[in-house]
BATORDREN-861360 format. One record per atom (N, C-alpha, C, O): residue number from 1; residue in three letters; chain; atom name; z negated, y, x negated. Coordinates in steps of 0.001 Angstrom, whole numbers. Last residue first. Layout:
<mifis>
MIFI     i    aa   ch   at        up     north      east
MIFI   NUM   ALA    A   CA         Z         Y         X
...
</mifis>
This chain:
<mifis>
MIFI     i    aa   ch   at        up     north      east
MIFI    83   TYR    A    N     19503     -2224      1249
MIFI    83   TYR    A   CA     20253     -3481      1347
MIFI    83   TYR    A    C     21110     -3544      2554
MIFI    83   TYR    A    O     21800     -4540      2771
MIFI    82   PHE    A    N     18070       112      1338
MIFI    82   PHE    A   CA     18948       -81       201
MIFI    82   PHE    A    C     19773     -1369       274
MIFI    82   PHE    A    O     20654     -1580      -559
MIFI    81   ILE    A    N     16500      -149      3585
MIFI    81   ILE    A   CA     17456       943      3543
MIFI    81   ILE    A    C     18481       706      2442
MIFI    81   ILE    A    O     19647      1065      2601
MIFI    80   CYS    A    N     14736     -2158      2947
MIFI    80   CYS    A   CA     15822     -2459      3887
MIFI    80   CYS    A    C     16882     -1366      3868
MIFI    80   CYS    A    O     18054     -1646      4116
MIFI    79   LEU    A    N     12872      -833      1353
MIFI    79   LEU    A   CA     13794     -1783       732
MIFI    79   LEU    A    C     14969     -2097      1636
MIFI    79   LEU    A    O     16086     -2284      1153
MIFI    78   ILE    A    N     11523       579      3361
MIFI    78   ILE    A   CA     12267      1308      2336
MIFI    78   ILE    A    C     13275       386      1665
MIFI    78   ILE    A    O     14416       785      1433
MIFI    77   GLU    A    N     10315     -1524      4715
MIFI    77   GLU    A   CA     11271      -679      5420
MIFI    77   GLU    A    C     12124        97      4416
MIFI    77   GLU    A    O     13330       248      4616
MIFI    76   LEU    A    N      8611     -2466      2721
MIFI    76   LEU    A   CA      9687     -3332      3197
MIFI    76   LEU    A    C     10747     -2519      3937
MIFI    76   LEU    A    O     11941     -2789      3805
MIFI    75   MET    A    N      6876      -281      2518
MIFI    75   MET    A   CA      7686      -662      1369
MIFI    75   MET    A    C      8847     -1553      1785
MIFI    75   MET    A    O      9951     -1414      1259
MIFI    74   MET    A    N      5697      -312      5072
MIFI    74   MET    A   CA      6469       849      4634
MIFI    74   MET    A    C      7377       490      3465
MIFI    74   MET    A    O      8532       916      3429
MIFI    73   CYS    A    N      4383     -2786      4967
MIFI    73   CYS    A   CA      5428     -2540      5973
MIFI    73   CYS    A    C      6313     -1372      5539
MIFI    73   CYS    A    O      7538     -1447      5632
MIFI    72   ARG    A    N      2525     -2255      2926
MIFI    72   ARG    A   CA      3540     -3302      2730
MIFI    72   ARG    A    C      4686     -3114      3722
MIFI    72   ARG    A    O      5849     -3269      3349
MIFI    71   TYR    A    N       984      -295      4213
MIFI    71   TYR    A   CA      1700        25      2987
MIFI    71   TYR    A    C      2821      -981      2751
MIFI    71   TYR    A    O      3941      -598      2412
MIFI    70   LYS    A    N       -94     -1793      6305
MIFI    70   LYS    A   CA       775      -659      6606
MIFI    70   LYS    A    C      1594      -267      5378
MIFI    70   LYS    A    O      2775        58      5499
MIFI    69   VAL    A    N     -1654     -3584      4794
MIFI    69   VAL    A   CA      -564     -4085      5634
MIFI    69   VAL    A    C       422     -2955      5933
MIFI    69   VAL    A    O      1634     -3141      5825
MIFI    68   CYS    A    N     -3514     -1819      3667
MIFI    68   CYS    A   CA     -2646     -2614      2797
MIFI    68   CYS    A    C     -1441     -3142      3566
MIFI    68   CYS    A    O      -327     -3147      3043
MIFI    67   LEU    A    N     -4738      -889      5995
MIFI    67   LEU    A   CA     -4039        54      5130
MIFI    67   LEU    A    C     -3089      -680      4177
MIFI    67   LEU    A    O     -1983      -207      3915
MIFI    66   VAL    A    N     -5899     -3264      6881
MIFI    66   VAL    A   CA     -4861     -2615      7687
MIFI    66   VAL    A    C     -4065     -1636      6828
MIFI    66   VAL    A    O     -2841     -1572      6935
MIFI    65   THR    A    N     -7819     -3635      4876
MIFI    65   THR    A   CA     -6737     -4614      5040
MIFI    65   THR    A    C     -5585     -4011      5828
MIFI    65   THR    A    O     -4422     -4221      5485
MIFI    64   ARG    A    N     -9482     -1449      5408
MIFI    64   ARG    A   CA     -8799     -1544      4115
MIFI    64   ARG    A    C     -7620     -2506      4197
MIFI    64   ARG    A    O     -6549     -2231      3656
MIFI    63   VAL    A    N    -10400     -2260      7903
MIFI    63   VAL    A   CA     -9636     -1009      7781
MIFI    63   VAL    A    C     -8855     -1020      6472
MIFI    63   VAL    A    O     -7686      -637      6444
MIFI    62   LEU    A    N    -11859     -4505      7197
MIFI    62   LEU    A   CA    -10653     -4671      8009
MIFI    62   LEU    A    C     -9786     -3417      7954
MIFI    62   LEU    A    O     -8559     -3515      7958
MIFI    61   ILE    A    N    -13917     -3282      5854
MIFI    61   ILE    A   CA    -13074     -4221      5120
MIFI    61   ILE    A    C    -11772     -4435      5877
MIFI    61   ILE    A    O    -10706     -4535      5271
MIFI    60   LYS    A    N    -15201     -1875      7853
MIFI    60   LYS    A   CA    -14418     -1133      6865
MIFI    60   LYS    A    C    -13539     -2036      6011
MIFI    60   LYS    A    O    -12514     -1589      5497
MIFI    59   ASN    A    N    -15494     -2378     11119
MIFI    59   ASN    A   CA    -15575     -3144      9882
MIFI    59   ASN    A    C    -14638     -2502      8858
MIFI    59   ASN    A    O    -13417     -2583      8994
MIFI    58   ASN    A    N    -14755      -817     13223
MIFI    58   ASN    A   CA    -16108      -643     12680
MIFI    58   ASN    A    C    -16273     -1341     11333
MIFI    58   ASN    A    O    -17096      -937     10511
MIFI    57   ASP    A    N    -11478       593     13190
MIFI    57   ASP    A   CA    -12346      -576     13275
MIFI    57   ASP    A    C    -13709      -263     12650
MIFI    57   ASP    A    O    -13795       470     11664
MIFI    56   ASN    A    N     -9470      2404     13212
MIFI    56   ASN    A   CA    -10780      2865     13672
MIFI    56   ASN    A    C    -11784      1730     13788
MIFI    56   ASN    A    O    -12830      1889     14418
MIFI    55   LEU    A    N     -7261       979     12569
MIFI    55   LEU    A   CA     -7709      1975     11594
MIFI    55   LEU    A    C     -9073      2542     11955
MIFI    55   LEU    A    O     -9759      3101     11099
MIFI    54   ARG    A    N     -6593      -481     14771
MIFI    54   ARG    A   CA     -7470     -1124     13787
MIFI    54   ARG    A    C     -7926      -143     12708
MIFI    54   ARG    A    O     -8894      -422     12000
MIFI    53   LEU    A    N     -4772      1169     16060
MIFI    53   LEU    A   CA     -6093       965     16665
MIFI    53   LEU    A    C     -7077       370     15666
MIFI    53   LEU    A    O     -8268       681     15709
MIFI    52   LYS    A    N     -2584       856     14338
MIFI    52   LYS    A   CA     -3203      2177     14505
MIFI    52   LYS    A    C     -4621      2041     15075
MIFI    52   LYS    A    O     -5548      2715     14625
MIFI    51   LEU    A    N     -1903     -1782     14805
MIFI    51   LEU    A   CA     -2422     -1394     13492
MIFI    51   LEU    A    C     -3132       -48     13561
MIFI    51   LEU    A    O     -4160       156     12916
MIFI    50   ALA    A    N      -997     -1539     17435
MIFI    50   ALA    A   CA     -2133     -2419     17148
MIFI    50   ALA    A    C     -2747     -2072     15792
MIFI    50   ALA    A    O     -3969     -2067     15646
MIFI    49   GLU    A    N      1212       131     17068
MIFI    49   GLU    A   CA        75       613     17864
MIFI    49   GLU    A    C     -1170      -226     17593
MIFI    49   GLU    A    O     -2276       310     17527
MIFI    48   PRO    A    N      2890     -1587     15513
MIFI    48   PRO    A   CA      2415      -290     14999
MIFI    48   PRO    A    C      1204       256     15757
MIFI    48   PRO    A    O       275       785     15145
MIFI    47   LEU    A    N      3219     -3941     17311
MIFI    47   LEU    A   CA      2490     -3979     16040
MIFI    47   LEU    A    C      2035     -2609     15549
MIFI    47   LEU    A    O       866     -2472     15188
MIFI    46   PRO    A    N      4726     -4172     19617
MIFI    46   PRO    A   CA      3400     -3547     19723
MIFI    46   PRO    A    C      2640     -3457     18402
MIFI    46   PRO    A    O      1522     -2943     18376
MIFI    45   GLY    A    N      7844     -3988     17953
MIFI    45   GLY    A   CA      7124     -4175     19205
MIFI    45   GLY    A    C      5781     -3471     19200
MIFI    45   GLY    A    O      5696     -2303     18823
MIFI    44   LEU    A    N      9355     -3371     15828
MIFI    44   LEU    A   CA      8174     -4197     15564
MIFI    44   LEU    A    C      7325     -4388     16801
MIFI    44   LEU    A    O      6206     -4895     16717
MIFI    43   ASN    A    N     12533     -2873     15121
MIFI    43   ASN    A   CA     11689     -2960     16310
MIFI    43   ASN    A    C     10537     -3920     16030
MIFI    43   ASN    A    O     10727     -5136     15999
MIFI    42   PRO    A    N     13757     -3131     12613
MIFI    42   PRO    A   CA     13371     -1800     13092
MIFI    42   PRO    A    C     12433     -1838     14301
MIFI    42   PRO    A    O     11625      -927     14482
MIFI    41   ALA    A    N     12341     -5812     10662
MIFI    41   ALA    A   CA     13294     -5310     11649
MIFI    41   ALA    A    C     12823     -3963     12166
MIFI    41   ALA    A    O     11625     -3678     12159
MIFI    40   VAL    A    N     11957     -6258      7294
MIFI    40   VAL    A   CA     11252     -5838      8496
MIFI    40   VAL    A    C     12297     -5294      9451
MIFI    40   VAL    A    O     13063     -4403      9085
MIFI    39   PHE    A    N     12567     -8993      5032
MIFI    39   PHE    A   CA     12978     -7797      5771
MIFI    39   PHE    A    C     12064     -7524      6951
MIFI    39   PHE    A    O     11477     -8438      7531
MIFI    38   PRO    A    N     11578    -11298      3848
MIFI    38   PRO    A   CA     12181    -10283      2994
MIFI    38   PRO    A    C     12521     -8974      3716
MIFI    38   PRO    A    O     12740     -7952      3065
MIFI    37   ALA    A    N      8472    -12844      4481
MIFI    37   ALA    A   CA      9728    -12321      5026
MIFI    37   ALA    A    C     10300    -11222      4133
MIFI    37   ALA    A    O      9576    -10319      3713
MIFI    36   GLU    A    N      6058    -13393      3138
MIFI    36   GLU    A   CA      7116    -14404      3224
MIFI    36   GLU    A    C      8462    -13800      3576
MIFI    36   GLU    A    O      9486    -14203      3024
MIFI    35   LYS    A    N      4478    -11126      3433
MIFI    35   LYS    A   CA      4769    -11601      2080
MIFI    35   LYS    A    C      5942    -12578      2074
MIFI    35   LYS    A    O      6730    -12600      1129
MIFI    34   LEU    A    N      4259    -10935      6185
MIFI    34   LEU    A   CA      4949     -9874      5459
MIFI    34   LEU    A    C      5306    -10295      4037
MIFI    34   LEU    A    O      6326     -9864      3499
MIFI    33   ILE    A    N      2758    -13227      6711
MIFI    33   ILE    A   CA      4091    -13076      7301
MIFI    33   ILE    A    C      4890    -12046      6512
MIFI    33   ILE    A    O      6063    -12263      6208
MIFI    32   ALA    A    N       377    -12571      5395
MIFI    32   ALA    A   CA      1163    -13724      4951
MIFI    32   ALA    A    C      2594    -13639      5479
MIFI    32   ALA    A    O      3540    -13952      4755
MIFI    31   GLU    A    N      -486    -10400      6956
MIFI    31   GLU    A   CA      -191    -10214      5528
MIFI    31   GLU    A    C       690    -11344      5002
MIFI    31   GLU    A    O      1636    -11102      4254
MIFI    30   LEU    A    N      -926    -11763      9363
MIFI    30   LEU    A   CA       100    -10729      9289
MIFI    30   LEU    A    C       489    -10458      7838
MIFI    30   LEU    A    O      1671    -10304      7532
MIFI    29   LYS    A    N     -3077    -13353      8643
MIFI    29   LYS    A   CA     -1824    -13988      9067
MIFI    29   LYS    A    C      -672    -12988      8940
MIFI    29   LYS    A    O       413    -13330      8471
MIFI    28   GLU    A    N     -4934    -11317      8174
MIFI    28   GLU    A   CA     -4526    -12167      7058
MIFI    28   GLU    A    C     -3225    -12906      7382
MIFI    28   GLU    A    O     -2369    -13070      6512
MIFI    27   LEU    A    N     -5210    -10354     10753
MIFI    27   LEU    A   CA     -4662     -9472      9729
MIFI    27   LEU    A    C     -4201    -10266      8507
MIFI    27   LEU    A    O     -3196     -9927      7883
MIFI    26   ALA    A    N     -6379    -12617     11915
MIFI    26   ALA    A   CA     -5088    -12127     12410
MIFI    26   ALA    A    C     -4429    -11216     11371
MIFI    26   ALA    A    O     -3223    -11305     11142
MIFI    25   GLU    A    N     -8796    -12755     10514
MIFI    25   GLU    A   CA     -7830    -13855     10405
MIFI    25   GLU    A    C     -6445    -13402     10848
MIFI    25   GLU    A    O     -5445    -13763     10227
MIFI    24   LYS    A    N     -9975    -10355     11458
MIFI    24   LYS    A   CA     -9687    -10535     10031
MIFI    24   LYS    A    C     -8641    -11631      9824
MIFI    24   LYS    A    O     -7704    -11455      9046
MIFI    23   ARG    A    N    -10296    -10957     14147
MIFI    23   ARG    A   CA     -9454     -9821     13758
MIFI    23   ARG    A    C     -9029     -9962     12302
MIFI    23   ARG    A    O     -7873     -9721     11954
MIFI    22   LEU    A    N    -12096    -13064     13890
MIFI    22   LEU    A   CA    -10766    -13334     14445
MIFI    22   LEU    A    C     -9799    -12199     14114
MIFI    22   LEU    A    O     -8625    -12441     13833
MIFI    21   LYS    A    N    -14256    -11646     12868
MIFI    21   LYS    A   CA    -13681    -12726     12073
MIFI    21   LYS    A    C    -12279    -13084     12573
MIFI    21   LYS    A    O    -11384    -13371     11777
MIFI    20   TRP    A    N    -14968     -9890     14874
MIFI    20   TRP    A   CA    -14354     -9342     13667
MIFI    20   TRP    A    C    -13717    -10419     12806
MIFI    20   TRP    A    O    -12750    -10153     12092
MIFI    19   ASN    A    N    -14386    -10295     18217
MIFI    19   ASN    A   CA    -14951    -10983     17054
MIFI    19   ASN    A    C    -14242    -10510     15784
MIFI    19   ASN    A    O    -13037    -10712     15641
MIFI    18   LYS    A    N    -12766     -9038     20031
MIFI    18   LYS    A   CA    -14108     -8496     19797
MIFI    18   LYS    A    C    -14752     -9074     18542
MIFI    18   LYS    A    O    -15564     -8418     17889
MIFI    17   ASP    A    N     -9303     -8581     19064
MIFI    17   ASP    A   CA    -10418     -9405     19541
MIFI    17   ASP    A    C    -11759     -8752     19206
MIFI    17   ASP    A    O    -11876     -8012     18229
MIFI    16   ALA    A    N     -7025     -7421     18151
MIFI    16   ALA    A   CA     -7895     -6593     18989
MIFI    16   ALA    A    C     -9106     -7354     19514
MIFI    16   ALA    A    O     -9861     -6822     20328
MIFI    15   MET    A    N     -5661     -9379     16846
MIFI    15   MET    A   CA     -6048     -8206     16061
MIFI    15   MET    A    C     -7002     -7303     16835
MIFI    15   MET    A    O     -7715     -6501     16232
MIFI    14   GLU    A    N     -5008    -11051     18922
MIFI    14   GLU    A   CA     -6074    -11473     18007
MIFI    14   GLU    A    C     -6562    -10297     17168
MIFI    14   GLU    A    O     -7741    -10227     16820
MIFI    13   ASN    A    N     -2840     -9636     19962
MIFI    13   ASN    A   CA     -4073     -9762     20749
MIFI    13   ASN    A    C     -5253    -10171     19871
MIFI    13   ASN    A    O     -6369     -9688     20061
MIFI    12   VAL    A    N      -982    -10057     17917
MIFI    12   VAL    A   CA     -1420     -8687     18222
MIFI    12   VAL    A    C     -2727     -8715     19011
MIFI    12   VAL    A    O     -3622     -7909     18758
MIFI    11   LEU    A    N      -665    -12824     18218
MIFI    11   LEU    A   CA     -1183    -12276     16971
MIFI    11   LEU    A    C     -1713    -10858     17180
MIFI    11   LEU    A    O     -2779    -10509     16672
MIFI    10   GLU    A    N       443    -12866     20807
MIFI    10   GLU    A   CA      -826    -13555     20536
MIFI    10   GLU    A    C     -1472    -13015     19255
MIFI    10   GLU    A    O     -2680    -12779     19216
MIFI     9   GLN    A    N      2853    -11650     20427
MIFI     9   GLN    A   CA      1851    -10938     21216
MIFI     9   GLN    A    C       474    -11560     21002
MIFI     9   GLN    A    O      -540    -10861     21014
MIFI     8   THR    A    N      3897    -12186     16984
MIFI     8   THR    A   CA      3821    -12504     18407
MIFI     8   THR    A    C      2778    -11643     19115
MIFI     8   THR    A    O      1940    -11000     18483
MIFI     7   ILE    A    N      5969    -12035     14486
MIFI     7   ILE    A   CA      4848    -11240     14997
MIFI     7   ILE    A    C      4816    -11376     16513
MIFI     7   ILE    A    O      5608    -10759     17225
MIFI     6   LYS    A    N      8264    -13263     13758
MIFI     6   LYS    A   CA      7030    -14052     13654
MIFI     6   LYS    A    C      5811    -13303     14190
MIFI     6   LYS    A    O      4736    -13888     14329
MIFI     5   GLU    A    N     10193    -11370     13921
MIFI     5   GLU    A   CA     10355    -12551     14762
MIFI     5   GLU    A    C      9089    -13403     14777
MIFI     5   GLU    A    O      8870    -14176     15710
MIFI     4   SER    A    N      9585     -9583     11944
MIFI     4   SER    A   CA      9224     -9204     13313
MIFI     4   SER    A    C      9377    -10374     14284
MIFI     4   SER    A    O      8764    -10376     15351
MIFI     3   CYS    A    N     10665    -10501      9610
MIFI     3   CYS    A   CA      9273    -10854      9880
MIFI     3   CYS    A    C      8872    -10512     11306
MIFI     3   CYS    A    O      7920    -11088     11831
MIFI     2   PHE    A    N     13855    -11981      9621
MIFI     2   PHE    A   CA     13056    -10781      9825
MIFI     2   PHE    A    C     11636    -11172     10201
MIFI     2   PHE    A    O     11428    -12071     11017
MIFI     1   MET    A    N     15271    -14020      7137
MIFI     1   MET    A   CA     14639    -13923      8443
MIFI     1   MET    A    C     13815    -12635      8496
MIFI     1   MET    A    O     13163    -12260      7521
</mifis>
């Protein structure tokens, strides 16, 4: 299953919530989705832009989490090239 099927607009909206705890939970959900799914589909919808916006988050812990998520996405995309 492609993980992009599990990335919903609701999850993207949670990543932009004013409450940092909700943003953190959304990023943790995204990490779990990426760990479960073996492939990343080429079309990730609004996710790349949502992650880009989180790189400027006031909460530096969330910025670190975003960087880890982006790294995992890149690694999954690279793996898809070989399969």
